[in-house]
C-alpha positions as CSV (number, residue, x, y, z in Angstrom):
1,M,0.2,0.0,0.0
2,P,0.9,3.5,-0.8
3,Q,2.7,5.1,2.2
4,T,2.3,9.0,3.8
5,V,5.3,10.2,5.0
6,R,7.1,13.7,6.0
7,G,9.3,15.4,3.6
8,V,10.7,19.1,2.9
9,I,9.6,20.6,-0.4
10,A,9.9,23.6,-2.2
11,R,6.9,24.9,-3.4
12,S,7.9,27.7,-5.6
13,K,10.8,29.6,-6.6
14,G,12.8,31.5,-3.4
15,A,9.9,30.2,-1.2
16,E,11.3,28.8,2.2
17,V,11.1,25.0,2.2
18,E,8.0,23.3,4.1
19,V,7.7,19.9,5.9
20,V,4.7,18.2,4.1
21,D,3.0,14.9,4.0
22,I,3.9,13.1,0.8
23,V,2.6,9.9,-0.4
24,V,5.4,7.7,-1.7
25,P,4.2,4.3,-3.9
26,D,4.8,0.9,-3.3
27,P,7.9,0.2,-5.7
28,G,6.9,-1.1,-9.1
29,P,9.4,-2.9,-11.8
30,G,12.9,-1.7,-11.2
31,E,12.3,0.4,-8.2
32,A,12.9,0.6,-4.6
33,V,11.8,2.3,-1.5
34,V,14.5,3.2,1.0
35,R,14.2,4.3,4.6
36,V,15.9,7.1,4.3
37,E,18.3,7.6,7.7
38,A,20.5,10.9,7.0
39,C,21.0,13.1,4.1
40,G,23.2,16.0,3.9
41,V,22.1,19.6,2.8
42,C,24.0,20.3,-0.3
43,H,24.3,23.6,-2.3
44,T,22.5,21.8,-5.1
45,D,19.3,21.6,-3.3
46,L,19.5,25.6,-2.8
47,H,20.1,25.9,-6.2
48,Y,16.7,23.8,-6.8
49,R,14.8,26.1,-4.3
50,E,15.8,29.1,-6.1
51,G,15.1,28.0,-9.7
52,G,18.8,27.5,-10.7
53,I,18.3,24.1,-12.1
54,N,14.9,24.4,-13.8
55,D,11.4,25.5,-12.9
56,E,9.7,22.3,-12.4
57,F,8.4,22.9,-8.9
58,P,7.6,21.6,-6.5
59,F,10.6,20.0,-5.6
60,L,11.1,17.1,-3.3
61,L,14.9,18.2,-1.9
62,G,17.6,16.3,-0.7
63,H,19.8,13.7,-2.3
64,E,23.0,13.3,-0.5
65,A,21.7,10.2,1.6
66,A,22.0,6.8,3.2
67,G,19.3,4.6,4.4
68,T,17.9,0.9,4.5
69,V,16.1,-0.6,1.5
70,E,12.5,-1.3,2.9
71,A,10.6,-3.1,-0.6
72,V,11.9,-3.7,-4.2
73,G,9.8,-4.2,-6.9
74,E,9.5,-6.6,-9.7
75,G,13.3,-7.5,-11.3
76,V,15.2,-6.0,-8.6
77,T,17.9,-8.6,-7.8
78,D,20.8,-6.0,-6.9
79,V,19.7,-4.9,-3.5
80,A,17.0,-6.3,-1.2
81,P,15.0,-5.4,1.9
82,G,17.3,-4.5,4.8
83,D,20.2,-3.6,2.7
84,F,22.0,-0.6,4.0
85,V,22.7,1.5,0.8
86,I,23.8,4.7,-0.4
87,L,21.8,6.8,-2.8
88,N,23.4,7.9,-6.0
89,W,22.2,9.9,-9.0
90,R,24.4,7.8,-11.7
91,A,22.3,4.7,-11.9
92,V,24.1,3.5,-14.9
93,C,22.2,2.1,-17.7
94,G,24.8,-0.1,-19.2
95,Q,23.4,0.3,-22.9
96,C,24.0,3.8,-23.9
97,R,27.2,5.2,-26.4
98,A,29.3,5.7,-23.1
99,C,28.2,2.6,-21.1
100,A,29.0,0.6,-24.5
101,K,32.7,2.1,-25.1
102,G,33.6,0.8,-21.2
103,R,32.9,4.3,-19.8
104,P,29.8,3.9,-17.4
105,W,31.1,6.8,-15.1
106,Y,29.7,8.6,-18.3
107,C,26.8,7.3,-18.5
108,F,24.3,9.3,-20.6
109,A,20.9,7.6,-19.8
110,T,20.7,7.1,-16.0
111,H,17.8,5.8,-14.4
112,N,15.0,7.3,-12.1
113,A,12.0,5.7,-10.4
114,T,9.1,5.8,-13.0
115,Q,6.2,6.5,-10.5
116,K,6.3,10.0,-8.8
117,M,5.7,10.9,-5.4
118,T,2.8,13.5,-4.6
119,L,1.5,15.8,-2.1
120,A,-1.1,14.3,0.3
121,E,-4.6,15.0,0.9
122,G,-5.2,17.9,2.8
123,D,-2.5,19.8,1.0
124,P,-3.6,22.9,-1.1
125,M,-1.9,21.2,-3.9
126,A,-3.0,17.8,-3.1
127,G,-2.1,14.8,-5.6
128,T,0.6,17.3,-7.6
129,Q,3.4,15.2,-8.6
130,L,6.6,16.0,-6.9
131,S,10.2,16.7,-9.0
132,P,13.0,15.0,-6.8
133,A,16.2,16.5,-6.7
134,L,18.8,14.9,-8.7
135,G,15.9,12.2,-9.5
136,I,16.4,11.1,-6.0
137,G,14.4,13.3,-3.2
138,A,15.8,12.4,0.1
139,F,14.7,15.0,2.6
140,I,11.7,12.5,3.5
141,E,11.3,9.2,5.8
142,K,11.3,7.1,2.9
143,T,11.9,7.6,-0.6
144,L,10.8,6.3,-4.0
145,V,13.9,5.7,-6.1
146,A,15.5,3.2,-9.0
147,A,17.1,0.4,-7.6
148,G,20.1,1.3,-9.7
149,Q,20.3,4.2,-7.4
150,C,20.7,2.2,-4.1
151,T,24.4,1.1,-4.0
152,K,24.9,-1.3,-1.1
153,V,27.5,-0.7,1.5
154,D,28.9,-2.0,5.0
155,R,26.3,-1.6,7.2
156,E,29.3,-0.2,10.2
157,A,29.5,3.0,8.5
158,S,27.5,6.1,10.0
159,A,24.7,7.1,8.0
160,A,25.3,11.0,8.4
161,A,28.9,10.1,7.0
162,A,28.0,7.8,4.5
163,G,25.4,9.6,2.7
164,L,27.6,12.1,1.9
165,L,29.4,10.1,-0.8
166,G,26.2,10.5,-2.6
167,C,27.3,13.9,-4.0
168,G,29.6,16.7,-2.6
169,V,32.3,14.4,-1.2
170,M,32.5,12.1,-3.7
171,A,32.4,14.9,-6.3
172,G,35.8,16.4,-4.8
173,F,37.4,13.0,-4.1
174,G,36.8,11.9,-7.6
175,A,37.9,15.1,-8.6
176,A,41.3,14.4,-7.4
177,V,41.2,10.8,-8.1
178,N,39.4,9.7,-11.1
179,T,39.5,13.2,-13.4
180,G,42.5,14.7,-12.6
181,G,44.5,11.5,-12.1
182,V,46.5,12.5,-9.3
183,S,49.7,10.1,-8.5
184,R,52.4,9.2,-6.4
185,G,54.8,12.1,-6.0
186,D,52.3,14.7,-7.7
187,S,51.7,18.1,-6.6
188,V,48.3,19.4,-6.4
189,A,46.7,22.9,-5.8
190,V,42.9,23.1,-4.8
191,I,41.1,26.5,-5.2
192,G,38.1,26.3,-2.8
193,C,38.1,24.5,0.7
194,G,34.4,24.0,1.2
195,G,33.3,20.6,1.3
196,V,33.7,19.6,-2.3
197,G,37.5,21.5,-2.1
198,D,38.2,19.1,1.2
199,A,37.3,16.3,-0.4
200,A,39.7,17.0,-3.2
201,V,42.4,17.7,-0.6
202,A,41.7,14.4,0.8
203,G,41.6,12.6,-2.2
204,A,44.8,13.9,-3.6
205,A,46.6,13.2,-0.1
206,L,45.4,9.6,-0.2
207,A,46.4,9.1,-3.9
208,G,50.4,9.9,-2.5
209,A,50.3,13.3,-3.7
210,T,53.3,15.0,-1.8
211,T,52.5,18.5,-1.8
212,V,49.0,19.4,-1.5
213,I,48.2,23.2,-1.7
214,A,45.0,24.6,-0.3
215,V,43.8,28.1,-1.3
216,D,40.8,29.8,0.4
217,V,40.0,33.4,1.1
218,E,39.4,32.5,4.5
219,D,41.8,31.4,7.3
220,R,39.2,29.0,9.2
221,K,38.7,26.9,6.0
222,L,42.2,26.9,5.1
223,E,43.0,25.4,9.2
224,G,40.1,22.8,8.0
225,A,41.9,21.5,5.0
226,R,45.2,21.1,6.6
227,R,42.9,18.4,8.7
228,F,42.0,16.4,5.7
229,G,45.9,16.4,4.3
230,A,46.7,20.1,2.8
231,T,50.4,20.1,3.3
232,H,50.6,24.1,2.6
233,T,47.6,26.6,2.9
234,V,47.5,30.2,0.8
235,N,45.0,32.6,1.5
236,S,44.3,34.2,-2.2
237,R,42.5,37.4,-0.4
238,E,46.0,38.4,0.9
239,T,48.7,36.9,-1.8
240,D,48.6,36.2,-5.1
241,P,47.4,32.6,-5.5
242,V,49.2,31.4,-9.0
243,E,52.5,33.1,-7.6
244,A,52.2,31.4,-4.2
245,I,51.5,28.0,-5.9
246,R,54.4,28.4,-8.0
247,Q,56.9,29.1,-5.4
248,L,55.7,26.1,-3.4
249,T,56.0,23.8,-6.7
250,G,60.0,25.1,-7.8
251,G,58.7,27.7,-9.8
252,H,56.6,25.5,-11.9
253,G,53.0,25.5,-10.9
254,A,51.0,22.6,-9.9
255,D,50.8,19.0,-11.9
256,V,47.0,19.2,-10.9
257,V,44.9,22.2,-10.1
258,I,41.3,21.8,-8.9
259,E,38.9,24.5,-9.0
260,A,36.0,23.7,-6.7
261,V,34.5,27.4,-6.7
262,G,33.0,27.5,-10.4
263,R,34.0,31.4,-11.2
264,P,35.9,32.8,-14.0
265,E,38.3,34.6,-11.7
266,T,39.2,31.1,-9.8
267,Y,39.0,29.3,-12.9
268,R,42.0,31.4,-14.6
269,Q,43.9,31.4,-11.5
270,A,43.9,27.6,-11.7
271,F,44.7,27.9,-15.9
272,Y,47.6,29.9,-14.6
273,A,48.9,27.9,-11.7
274,R,49.5,24.6,-13.5
275,D,52.8,23.2,-14.6
276,L,53.4,23.0,-18.2
277,A,51.2,20.0,-19.5
278,G,49.6,20.0,-15.9
279,T,45.7,19.3,-15.5
280,V,42.9,21.9,-14.6
281,V,40.0,20.3,-13.3
282,L,36.7,22.4,-13.1
283,V,34.5,20.6,-10.1
284,G,32.8,23.8,-8.9
285,V,29.6,24.5,-10.5
286,P,29.2,27.8,-12.6
287,T,25.9,29.5,-13.3
288,P,24.6,29.9,-16.5
289,E,25.7,33.4,-17.5
290,M,29.2,32.9,-16.5
291,E,31.9,33.1,-19.2
292,I,35.7,33.1,-19.2
293,T,38.1,34.2,-22.0
294,L,41.5,33.0,-22.2
295,P,44.3,33.9,-24.7
296,L,44.3,30.9,-27.3
297,L,47.9,31.2,-27.5
298,D,48.2,30.5,-23.9
299,V,45.9,27.4,-24.1
300,F,48.1,26.1,-27.1
301,G,51.5,26.6,-25.6
302,R,50.9,25.6,-21.9
303,G,49.7,22.1,-23.2
304,G,48.1,19.6,-21.0
305,A,44.3,19.2,-20.2
306,L,41.1,21.3,-19.2
307,R,38.7,18.8,-17.9
308,S,35.5,19.1,-15.9
309,S,34.7,16.7,-13.3
310,W,30.9,15.8,-13.0
311,Y,30.2,13.8,-9.8
312,G,33.9,13.0,-9.6
313,D,33.6,10.8,-12.5
314,C,32.7,8.0,-10.1
315,L,31.2,4.6,-10.6
316,P,29.0,4.4,-7.6
317,S,29.3,0.2,-7.4
318,R,33.3,1.0,-7.4
319,D,33.8,3.9,-5.7
320,F,31.5,3.8,-2.7
321,P,32.3,0.6,-1.1
322,M,35.9,1.4,-1.6
323,L,35.6,4.6,0.2
324,I,33.2,3.0,2.8
325,D,36.4,0.5,3.4
326,L,38.6,3.4,3.9
327,Y,36.6,5.2,6.0
328,R,36.1,2.2,8.2
329,Q,39.8,1.6,8.4
330,G,40.5,5.1,9.5
331,R,42.0,6.3,6.6
332,F,39.4,8.6,5.0
333,D,37.7,11.2,7.4
334,L,34.4,11.4,6.4
335,D,32.9,12.2,9.8
336,G,35.2,15.1,9.5
337,F,32.7,16.7,6.9
338,V,29.4,16.6,9.4
339,S,29.2,19.9,10.9
340,E,26.2,19.4,12.4
341,T,23.3,17.0,12.9
342,I,19.6,18.5,12.3
343,G,16.1,17.3,11.8
344,L,13.7,18.3,8.9
345,E,12.3,21.0,10.1
346,E,15.4,22.8,10.3
347,V,16.7,22.5,6.6
348,E,15.8,26.4,5.6
349,Q,18.5,27.1,8.6
350,A,20.7,25.0,7.3
351,F,21.0,27.1,4.2
352,D,21.1,30.1,6.3
353,K,24.3,28.5,7.5
354,M,25.6,28.0,4.1
355,H,25.2,31.0,2.6
356,G,27.5,32.4,5.3
357,G,30.1,29.8,5.3
358,E,29.4,28.3,8.5
359,V,29.4,24.7,8.0
360,L,30.9,22.0,5.6
361,R,27.5,19.8,5.6
362,S,24.6,20.2,7.7
363,V,23.0,16.3,8.2
364,V,19.2,15.7,8.5
365,V,19.0,12.5,10.5
366,L,15.7,11.1,10.3
367,D,15.6,8.5,13.3
368,Q,14.8,10.0,17.0
369,K,18.4,9.8,18.2
370,K,20.4,11.6,16.1
371,E,24.0,10.6,15.6
372,Q,26.4,12.1,17.7
373,V,29.3,13.2,15.4
């Protein structure tokens, strides 16, 4: 039978989010219902609320989530009720041209649930279908997803920490390791030390980079980056970051520069802060109106690679269990990304804290006993 549960929606552009009753259908073929245990508050959710993604309101927000599979539909074999899973928005199809070329992390036809969750009776918009953020929608007690969006991992992991692999932490880690190809002895600079940037710092350190330079305008964030493995820090409000990175790398520039801000001025810094034939990775998300102009001769003459990283070029079935193993071994500090745990009714306040740069991640915990971090 369909279930009515509580969830957080953005009803219209710019309006404060609301906790409302939502109807979750029974899972159909290829679908699963997941009891959400924790879900991070990501900047992408704020983009949805503000109409920066599209205008398909009302949105069911939340996508960085972990929980337990409650029920599965016909034909589902990869997960079963009782499995502890991280939700992902790259449920690869296995058939598109990217998958056929052996590059499923670029899948162009990822799966989402076919059925829609709807607003419950008693709501002014009762029966209205909800648009789940990134095809997930996890600021909710139970959510309906495509079964391929469920990646089974070790139950010992903290749900509040594990769920962050569903977006921001995986994006940063993968930008360094998967997209940037950081390897032993490399020098790496990361511009922007929020959650994604700090995850890139941690990924570079784990991959064996011997010089990891964190760049930000706030000393507090730079100190945080040191906890994740930065060997050097640069306050770009006080110092030219390009010159500082060059000085810290023998005058050459870094082998890999990761831009985790998504602005033209920081991308330009990343471009000129890399070594000849080095790699620039853009993982910060720009807004539609942003443009950048670079001398074509410099693009030609510096060689190397200019790459963008979506979701850290991850393959959830490969990367999530690996990172959870590193976490359980004490080698990857996922807990360090959790600034606070909150309830569903505190999501709007979490957006305010995000605007102020006060947190790496606020995490909604949906059981009665909030995890202690």
